[in-house]
C-alpha positions as CSV (number, residue, x, y, z in Angstrom):
1,M,85.9,81.8,66.4
2,K,85.0,79.5,69.6
3,S,86.9,78.5,71.9
4,A,87.9,75.2,73.3
5,N,85.4,75.8,76.1
6,G,82.8,77.1,73.8
7,N,82.8,80.6,74.9
8,S,83.5,83.3,72.8
9,P,86.0,85.7,73.6
10,D,84.2,88.8,71.6
11,I,81.4,87.6,73.9
12,T,80.6,89.4,77.6
13,N,78.0,88.0,79.4
14,L,76.7,89.8,81.8
15,K,74.9,89.5,85.4
16,P,70.8,91.5,85.5
17,C,72.7,93.6,88.0
18,D,75.8,94.3,85.6
19,H,73.7,94.7,82.7
20,Q,71.6,97.3,83.9
21,A,74.6,99.5,85.3
22,F,76.6,98.9,81.7
23,F,73.2,100.7,79.6
24,E,73.2,102.9,82.1
25,A,76.9,103.8,81.7
26,L,76.4,104.1,78.3
27,E,73.5,106.2,78.5
28,S,74.2,108.7,81.3
29,P,78.2,108.7,81.3
30,S,79.6,110.6,84.0
31,S,82.1,113.3,83.3
32,P,85.5,112.8,83.0
33,T,87.5,113.2,86.5
34,E,90.9,115.5,86.2
35,A,92.9,112.4,86.0
36,L,91.1,111.0,83.0
37,R,91.8,115.0,80.7
38,V,95.6,114.4,82.2
39,A,95.3,111.1,81.0
40,F,94.2,112.0,77.3
41,L,96.5,115.5,76.9
42,R,99.5,113.2,78.2
43,Q,98.7,111.0,74.9
44,K,98.1,113.6,72.4
45,E,101.3,115.2,73.3
46,S,103.0,111.5,72.5
47,L,101.3,111.8,69.3
48,G,102.0,114.9,68.7
49,D,98.6,116.0,68.7
50,P,98.9,120.3,67.4
51,D,95.1,120.3,69.6
52,A,97.4,118.5,72.8
53,N,97.2,122.3,74.5
54,T,93.0,122.1,73.6
55,S,91.0,122.2,76.9
56,F,88.1,119.9,77.2
57,P,84.7,120.7,77.3
58,D,82.6,120.2,79.9
């Protein structure tokens, strides 16, 4: 459904330089940082995941 100004909330228009960076990141994602690993572990623990203490592969 389009909003009153004609823009769809499901479509994001990217500038050419942003488009390239976005798809390069999808194709070659960087390794997770320690802060991201900790955040995922904290989330798993809060959900009671039995694998919460499993380490991430590098």
